[in-house]
ROSE-4610 file (N, C-alpha, C; in Angstrom, 1 decimal, always signed):
// ROSE-4610
residu = [M/M/M/K/K/K/P/P/P/N/N/N/L/L/L/R/R/R/R/R/R/L/L/L/L/L/L/G/G/G/A/A/A/A/A/A/L/L/L/L/L/L/L/L/L/T/T/T/I/I/I/S/S/S/F/F/F/S/S/S/A/A/A/Q/Q/Q/A/A/A/H/H/H/H/H/H/S/S/S/H/H/H/G/G/G/N/N/N/Y/Y/Y/D/D/D/V/V/V/R/R/R/S/S/S/Y/Y/Y/T/T/T/H/H/H/V/V/V/E/E/E/G/G/G/T/T/T/V/V/V/I/I/I/A/A/A/V/V/V/I/I/I/W/W/W/L/L/L/N/N/N/P/P/P/H/H/H/I/I/I/W/W/W/I/I/I/H/H/H/L/L/L/E/E/E/T/T/T/D/D/D/E/E/E/G/G/G/E/E/E/T/T/T/W/W/W/A/A/A/L/L/L/E/E/E/G/G/G/G/G/G/S/S/S/I/I/I/Q/Q/Q/A/A/A/V/V/V/A/A/A/S/S/S/S/S/S/G/G/G/G/G/G/W/W/W/A/A/A/K/K/K/G/G/G/D/D/D/I/I/I/N/N/N/N/N/N/G/G/G/D/D/D/R/R/R/I/I/I/A/A/A/A/A/A/R/R/R/C/C/C/H/H/H/A/A/A/L/L/L/R/R/R/D/D/D/G/G/G/A/A/A/N/N/N/G/G/G/C/C/C/L/L/L/L/L/L/G/G/G/F/F/F/I/I/I/T/T/T/P/P/P/E/E/E/G/G/G/G/G/G/E/E/E/E/E/E/R/R/R/V/V/V/F/F/F/D/D/D]
num = [1/1/1/2/2/2/3/3/3/4/4/4/5/5/5/6/6/6/7/7/7/8/8/8/9/9/9/10/10/10/11/11/11/12/12/12/13/13/13/14/14/14/15/15/15/16/16/16/17/17/17/18/18/18/19/19/19/20/20/20/21/21/21/22/22/22/23/23/23/24/24/24/25/25/25/26/26/26/27/27/27/28/28/28/29/29/29/30/30/30/31/31/31/32/32/32/33/33/33/34/34/34/35/35/35/36/36/36/37/37/37/38/38/38/39/39/39/40/40/40/41/41/41/42/42/42/43/43/43/44/44/44/45/45/45/46/46/46/47/47/47/48/48/48/49/49/49/50/50/50/51/51/51/52/52/52/53/53/53/54/54/54/55/55/55/56/56/56/57/57/57/58/58/58/59/59/59/60/60/60/61/61/61/62/62/62/63/63/63/64/64/64/65/65/65/66/66/66/67/67/67/68/68/68/69/69/69/70/70/70/71/71/71/72/72/72/73/73/73/74/74/74/75/75/75/76/76/76/77/77/77/78/78/78/79/79/79/80/80/80/81/81/81/82/82/82/83/83/83/84/84/84/85/85/85/86/86/86/87/87/87/88/88/88/89/89/89/90/90/90/91/91/91/92/92/92/93/93/93/94/94/94/95/95/95/96/96/96/97/97/97/98/98/98/99/99/99/100/100/100/101/101/101/102/102/102/103/103/103/104/104/104/105/105/105/106/106/106/107/107/107/108/108/108/109/109/109/110/110/110/111/111/111/112/112/112/113/113/113/114/114/114/115/115/115/116/116/116/117/117/117/118/118/118/119/119/119/120/120/120/121/121/121]
x = [-1.5/-1.3/-0.2/-0.2/+1.2/+2.1/+3.3/+4.5/+4.8/+4.3/+4.5/+3.3/+2.1/+1.2/+1.7/+2.2/+2.8/+4.1/+5.0/+5.8/+5.2/+4.3/+3.9/+3.3/+2.5/+1.6/+2.9/+3.7/+4.8/+5.6/+5.8/+6.4/+5.3/+4.4/+3.2/+3.1/+3.2/+3.4/+4.4/+5.6/+7.0/+6.9/+6.3/+6.2/+5.1/+4.1/+3.3/+3.7/+4.6/+5.1/+6.2/+7.0/+8.1/+7.3/+6.5/+5.7/+5.2/+4.6/+4.0/+5.1/+6.1/+7.4/+7.6/+7.9/+8.3/+7.3/+6.0/+5.2/+5.1/+5.7/+5.8/+7.1/+6.8/+7.7/+8.6/+9.8/+10.7/+10.0/+10.5/+10.2/+11.5/+12.4/+13.5/+13.3/+12.1/+11.7/+11.4/+11.4/+11.0/+12.1/+12.4/+13.6/+13.0/+13.6/+12.9/+14.0/+14.8/+15.4/+14.8/+13.9/+13.5/+11.7/+11.3/+9.6/+9.4/+8.4/+7.8/+6.6/+6.1/+4.6/+3.8/+2.5/+1.7/+0.2/-0.4/-1.8/-2.8/-4.0/-5.0/-6.4/-7.2/-8.4/-8.2/-8.6/-8.9/-9.9/-9.4/-10.4/-10.3/-9.5/-10.0/-9.3/-10.1/-9.3/-9.6/-8.6/-8.6/-8.2/-9.2/-8.9/-8.9/-7.7/-7.3/-6.1/-6.0/-4.7/-3.8/-2.6/-1.6/-1.3/-1.8/-1.4/-2.9/-3.2/-4.3/-3.7/-4.5/-3.9/-4.9/-4.3/-5.1/-4.6/-5.6/-5.3/-5.3/-4.7/-4.9/-4.6/-5.4/-5.2/-4.8/-3.7/-2.9/-3.8/-3.6/-4.2/-3.6/-2.5/-1.5/-2.2/-3.3/-3.5/-3.0/-1.7/-1.1/-2.0/-1.8/-2.4/-1.2/-1.2/-0.5/-1.1/-0.2/-0.7/+0.3/-0.8/-0.1/+0.0/+0.7/+0.9/+0.8/-0.3/-0.3/+0.0/+0.0/+0.3/-1.0/-1.2/-2.0/-3.4/-4.5/-5.6/-5.3/-4.7/-4.7/-3.5/-2.3/-1.4/-2.1/-2.7/-3.3/-4.4/-4.9/-6.2/-5.3/-4.5/-3.8/-2.9/-2.0/-1.1/-1.8/-2.7/-3.3/-4.6/-5.6/-6.8/-7.9/-7.3/-8.0/-9.1/-10.2/-11.0/-11.6/-12.0/-12.8/-13.9/-13.9/-14.6/-14.1/-13.3/-12.4/-11.8/-11.5/-11.2/-11.9/-12.5/-13.4/-13.0/-13.6/-13.4/-13.8/-13.3/-13.6/-13.0/-12.5/-12.0/-10.7/-10.4/-9.1/-8.3/-7.0/-5.9/-4.5/-3.8/-2.3/-1.7/-0.5/+0.2/+1.7/+2.4/+3.6/+4.3/+5.1/+5.5/+6.6/+7.3/+8.4/+8.4/+8.9/+8.6/+9.3/+8.9/+9.6/+11.0/+11.6/+13.1/+13.3/+12.5/+12.5/+11.8/+11.2/+10.6/+9.1/+8.7/+7.3/+6.2/+5.0/+4.0/+3.4/+4.3/+3.9/+4.9/+4.3/+4.9/+4.4/+5.3/+4.9/+4.5/+3.3/+2.4/+3.1/+3.2/+3.8/+2.5/+2.3/+1.2/+0.2/-1.0/-2.2/-2.7/-3.0/-3.9/-5.0/-6.2/-7.6/-7.8/-8.4/-8.8/-9.5/-8.7/-9.4/-8.8/-8.2/-7.8/-6.5/-6.0/-4.7/-3.7/-2.7/-1.9/-1.7/-1.9/-2.3/-1.2/-0.7/+0.0/-0.7/-0.4/-1.0/+0.0/+0.5/+1.7/+1.2]
y = [-38.9/-37.8/-38.0/-37.4/-37.7/-36.7/-37.2/-36.6/-35.0/-34.9/-33.7/-32.7/-33.0/-32.2/-31.9/-32.9/-32.5/-31.5/-31.7/-30.7/-29.3/-29.3/-28.0/-27.4/-27.9/-27.6/-27.0/-27.9/-27.5/-26.1/-26.0/-24.8/-23.7/-23.8/-22.7/-22.4/-23.4/-23.1/-22.1/-22.5/-21.8/-20.3/-20.2/-18.9/-18.2/-18.6/-17.9/-17.5/-18.4/-18.1/-16.8/-17.0/-16.1/-14.8/-14.7/-13.4/-13.0/-13.3/-13.0/-12.6/-13.2/-12.6/-11.4/-11.2/-10.0/-8.8/-9.1/-8.0/-7.2/-7.5/-6.7/-6.2/-4.8/-3.7/-3.6/-2.9/-2.8/-1.5/-1.1/+0.0/+1.0/+0.8/+1.8/+3.0/+3.6/+5.0/+5.8/+4.8/+5.4/+5.4/+6.3/+6.5/+5.5/+4.2/+3.3/+3.3/+4.2/+4.5/+5.3/+6.0/+7.0/+7.1/+7.9/+8.2/+9.7/+9.8/+11.2/+11.1/+12.3/+12.3/+13.3/+12.6/+13.5/+13.2/+14.3/+14.2/+15.3/+14.8/+15.5/+14.6/+15.2/+14.8/+13.8/+12.5/+11.6/+12.1/+12.0/+12.3/+11.3/+10.2/+9.1/+7.7/+6.7/+5.5/+4.5/+3.6/+3.2/+1.5/+0.8/-0.3/-1.6/-1.7/-3.0/-3.4/-4.5/-5.0/-4.7/-4.5/-5.1/-4.3/-2.8/-1.9/-1.3/-0.6/+0.1/+1.4/+2.4/+3.9/+4.6/+5.7/+6.6/+8.0/+8.6/+10.1/+11.2/+11.9/+12.7/+14.5/+15.1/+16.6/+17.1/+17.6/+18.2/+19.6/+20.2/+21.4/+22.6/+22.4/+23.2/+23.2/+22.0/+22.2/+21.3/+20.5/+19.6/+18.3/+17.8/+16.7/+15.3/+14.2/+13.3/+12.0/+10.9/+9.8/+8.7/+8.2/+6.9/+5.6/+5.0/+3.5/+2.6/+2.0/+0.8/-0.4/-1.5/-2.9/-3.4/-4.6/-5.6/-5.5/-5.8/-6.0/-7.3/-8.2/-9.3/-8.9/-8.1/-7.8/-6.7/-5.6/-4.8/-5.2/-6.3/-6.9/-8.0/-8.6/-9.5/-8.7/-7.9/-7.3/-6.0/-5.5/-4.2/-4.5/-5.5/-5.8/-4.9/-4.0/-3.0/-4.0/-3.3/-3.9/-2.6/-3.0/-1.9/-1.1/+0.2/+1.0/+1.5/+0.9/+1.5/+3.0/+3.3/+4.7/+5.4/+6.3/+6.9/+8.2/+8.7/+10.1/+10.8/+11.9/+13.0/+12.6/+11.5/+11.2/+11.8/+12.2/+12.8/+11.8/+11.7/+10.6/+11.2/+10.4/+10.9/+9.6/+9.8/+8.6/+8.7/+7.8/+7.7/+6.7/+7.5/+6.5/+6.9/+6.1/+6.5/+7.4/+8.5/+9.6/+9.1/+9.7/+9.4/+10.0/+9.5/+10.1/+11.3/+11.5/+12.7/+13.9/+13.9/+14.9/+15.3/+14.2/+14.6/+14.3/+14.6/+14.1/+12.9/+11.9/+10.8/+9.7/+8.7/+7.9/+6.5/+5.6/+4.1/+4.1/+3.6/+3.6/+2.7/+2.9/+2.0/+1.9/+3.1/+3.2/+4.2/+4.1/+5.1/+5.0/+6.4/+6.8/+7.2/+6.8/+7.5/+8.7/+9.7/+10.9/+10.0/+10.3/+9.8/+8.5/+7.9/+6.5/+6.2/+4.9/+4.7/+4.3/+4.5/+4.1/+2.6/+2.2/+0.8/+0.7/-0.6/-0.8/-0.7/-0.4/-0.2/-0.7/-2.0/-2.1/-3.7]
z = [-18.8/-19.6/-20.4/-21.5/-22.5/-22.1/-22.1/-22.0/-22.6/-23.7/-24.4/-23.7/-23.4/-22.8/-21.3/-20.7/-19.1/-19.3/-20.5/-20.7/-20.7/-21.7/-22.1/-20.8/-19.9/-18.9/-17.8/-17.6/-16.6/-17.2/-18.4/-18.9/-18.7/-18.9/-18.7/-17.2/-16.4/-15.0/-14.6/-15.1/-14.7/-15.4/-16.5/-17.0/-16.1/-15.6/-14.9/-13.3/-12.9/-11.6/-12.0/-12.9/-13.2/-13.4/-14.4/-14.5/-13.3/-12.4/-11.3/-10.4/-10.2/-9.4/-9.6/-11.3/-11.6/-11.6/-11.4/-11.4/-10.2/-9.1/-7.8/-7.8/-7.6/-7.7/-6.4/-6.5/-5.3/-4.6/-3.6/-2.8/-2.7/-3.7/-3.7/-4.0/-4.5/-4.5/-3.3/-2.2/-0.9/+0.1/+0.9/+1.9/+3.1/+2.9/+4.2/+5.3/+5.6/+6.7/+8.0/+7.2/+8.3/+8.1/+9.0/+9.0/+8.6/+8.0/+8.0/+8.6/+9.1/+9.4/+8.8/+8.4/+7.6/+7.9/+8.2/+8.4/+7.9/+7.8/+6.9/+6.9/+5.8/+5.7/+4.4/+4.5/+3.4/+2.2/+1.2/-0.1/-0.9/-0.9/-1.7/-1.1/-1.2/-0.5/-1.8/-2.1/-3.2/-2.7/-2.4/-1.6/-2.6/-3.4/-4.3/-4.2/-4.8/-4.7/-6.0/-6.1/-5.3/-3.9/-4.2/-2.8/-2.7/-1.4/-1.0/-1.1/-1.6/-1.9/-1.1/-0.2/+0.3/-0.1/-0.6/-0.9/+0.2/+0.5/+1.9/+1.2/+2.0/+1.8/+3.2/+3.1/+4.6/+4.9/+6.0/+6.4/+5.4/+5.0/+4.1/+2.7/+2.5/+1.2/+0.1/+0.6/-0.4/-0.3/-1.5/-1.7/-1.6/-0.8/-0.6/-1.1/-1.7/-2.2/-1.2/-0.6/+0.6/+0.0/-0.2/-0.8/+0.4/+0.6/+1.8/+1.1/+2.0/+1.6/+1.1/+0.7/+0.1/+0.9/+0.4/+1.3/+2.2/+1.9/+2.9/+3.9/+3.6/+4.6/+5.6/+5.0/+6.0/+6.8/+6.3/+7.1/+8.3/+7.9/+9.0/+10.0/+9.4/+10.3/+11.0/+10.6/+11.3/+11.8/+11.0/+11.5/+10.7/+9.7/+8.9/+8.0/+8.0/+6.7/+5.9/+4.9/+3.9/+4.5/+4.6/+5.3/+6.5/+7.0/+8.3/+7.9/+6.8/+6.4/+5.3/+5.4/+4.6/+4.2/+2.9/+2.4/+3.6/+3.9/+5.2/+6.3/+6.4/+7.9/+8.0/+9.4/+9.7/+10.2/+9.8/+9.8/+9.9/+10.7/+10.6/+10.1/+9.5/+9.0/+9.4/+9.7/+9.7/+8.8/+7.8/+6.5/+6.1/+5.1/+4.4/+3.2/+3.3/+2.3/+0.8/-0.2/-1.5/-1.7/-2.2/-2.3/-3.0/-4.2/-4.7/-4.3/-3.3/-2.6/-3.0/-3.9/-3.9/-3.0/-3.0/-1.6/-1.9/-1.4/-1.7/-0.4/+0.2/+0.8/+1.1/+1.5/+1.6/+3.2/+3.5/+4.7/+5.4/+6.7/+8.1/+9.0/+9.3/+10.2/+10.1/+10.8/+10.5/+11.8/+12.3/+13.4/+13.0/+13.0/+13.0/+14.0/+13.8/+14.6/+15.9/+17.1/+18.3/+18.7/+17.9/+17.9/+18.2/+18.1/+18.4/+17.1/+17.0/+15.8/+15.5/+14.6/+14.1/+12.8/+12.5/+11.3/+10.2/+8.9/+7.7/+6.5/+6.8/+5.8/+5.5]
């Protein structure tokens, strides 16, 4: 391989790695020092990377957006698979609330109705 082509490919690889590293955001918008508890009925599950999202309607009629981990993280840490949580399911969540008080949180754990609490991060 010619030296110029090798340098060009090396530079392209470095740029790709640096952009990928910057693409992941911090969780500074969540209060990670404490947990909040939310429960209700699942109205949407968005199972995609970089984070799985669950939208929940509480018994009080509030809609919450729950941010989970990546598909790989949720599968390896909690043993979750697509289809384990579906629209209409009742769940409880233990999560880190948004600092601004909006109805959202960073998931830590989910308890399906009649089940045991499992990691969802």
